[in-house]
C-alpha positions in Angstrom: 76.5 -31.3 -28.0 74.6 -33.6 -26.1 72.5 -32.8 -22.7 72.3 -35.0 -19.7 70.0 -34.3 -16.3 72.4 -35.7 -13.5 72.7 -35.7 -9.9 75.2 -32.7 -9.3 76.8 -34.8 -6.2 78.4 -37.3 -8.7 80.5 -34.6 -9.8 80.9 -32.3 -6.9 81.1 -33.5 -3.1 79.6 -30.2 -1.3 76.4 -29.9 -3.1 73.2 -31.0 -1.5 71.9 -35.0 -2.4 69.2 -34.1 -4.4 70.4 -31.1 -6.7 70.1 -31.6 -10.5 72.5 -30.2 -12.9 72.3 -30.2 -16.5 75.7 -31.9 -18.2 76.0 -30.6 -21.3 79.7 -32.3 -21.8 82.3 -34.4 -20.5 86.0 -33.0 -21.3 89.4 -34.0 -20.9 90.9 -30.7 -22.2 90.1 -27.4 -19.9 90.5 -25.3 -23.2 87.5 -27.7 -24.7 85.3 -27.2 -21.4 86.0 -23.3 -21.4 84.8 -23.3 -25.2 81.6 -25.2 -24.8 80.9 -22.8 -21.5 81.1 -19.8 -23.8 78.8 -20.9 -25.9 76.6 -22.2 -23.1 76.8 -18.5 -21.2 74.9 -17.3 -24.0 71.6 -18.6 -23.8 72.5 -19.5 -19.4 74.3 -17.2 -17.8 74.8 -18.9 -14.6 76.3 -22.1 -16.3 80.0 -23.2 -14.8 82.3 -25.9 -15.3 83.1 -28.4 -12.8 86.6 -29.8 -12.8 86.4 -33.5 -11.6 87.8 -36.9 -11.6 85.6 -39.7 -13.3 86.2 -43.0 -14.3 85.4 -44.0 -18.2 85.3 -47.4 -19.0 84.1 -51.2 -17.6 83.7 -51.8 -14.6 83.2 -55.7 -14.6 
């Protein structure tokens, strides 16, 4: 599992501009995200999944 510290408003519009989030993964399938969440909740009870739309690819 890889971790990345990012601004939460990149993924969730209703958050304040400088709210930070520890992102543990980007998953295409809900089942994969839920599986990772179950593992994370053992260490961080407040962990949650954010569903978002994201472009992955070249922006040239």
